[in-house]
Steps between C-alpha positions, in 0.01 A plus 500: 500500500843432362530381143776275633231310693276447198507296182392628161160335518417676825608831356291439188198434721570827682497687168144383441386728785769770534775668298716667770860407571780652709863530390751592773810688383816485708873543476809317617726761654689600810293584806783550749457228764170370361443243227613584147150386398320743734306682226392173341404337829288796603327555164397136471398455861287814518329398175432144618363605837280762337365275225443182700158588650382618159603183316700696243817334365845648561786424263851428628689823555719628219822525701717728286458872444674827422779558750815610315604735782560202731740328260780552750333255739534129415169325440323805355442419130311747285309486174513764229192721479420369152523142626279570799234674293507209255449252784196693625360514147556129443354388832187712466458402137528129559263508799253707299509235231403239758192693612615727781376856468559679832857522624638637825876547503617514861842662496755467778790701357518873433735457205227310314293818458537502118297180492191706581531692173568179307191338652280799418632506144427129461147538638425788263587273208292206622130580514313332781797485734548686827837537671580650839851565627537522878810587702391326817766645734432867410123478461287755688398275790842348551671839478259640758577220747875535442482875569312434824768261621830651381563737211859376469399209280677407182669231294627216722377671816250378759204532262635211291608296801241226546545148638495375140777733376743449788791259477582245768810583698532855366521767769375845401651825626306655788570864414302727270686566175479857364279520193682508168344577163714369213500714189631399161827351621646207312479163679836544672390842622175358632684236697745754636211723608277231650755264648292207626219586257235647729368845412468578869279481806472220752581156368228336705194593702256283693299232325188685615608803298577305186180296538305826474681584179436153363127501578460832322681364195296181481169681545582755233601235246187300580279801435670557165440138400137508612366838393515781248535302179302631204 
């Protein structure tokens, strides 16, 4: 259930019987022909669909992350690592103070990886808390389904192309783009290397293919919310 659909009194009543909460982590950054909010849209939606049957609240997605390498693309703002770690600390700390004890961070952006270490560090300093950090798009079940369908899957490729990340009126290229793996280039070098922003592969596959990926993601997040807590 989305926190956006609750009031504080309902959430307080929930805390009388449960202490789990889900925080989606996204990013606002270029995704070639897809929405600039792709990572945020996917992180929040997979969390909401997973948590709904369990009655566990999902916070609004945090829509900014660590993406300095995409600075050459308009609409791709980035936080500093110190700022991002501080945000994770502050969010977990304030929620802990309100009674939440078990936190699942559902991450939708690879650049946010340092948040996992920040979350573990915070949990170690706050007895009684449990924090899990989950990269939904690269999780074991999702990765297995992606490999079965098409191993050329990457940033802004078919595996992120869902009905809810597409843009009306935008036509995607039909060809398969050769895979590119950016290194440590500065933002202008990244843009020169990537061009439209995709890392390669097909831009779109059938909705049946992406539905398989999505089901695996939702089921895996749901299992993490439901089971394995200490």
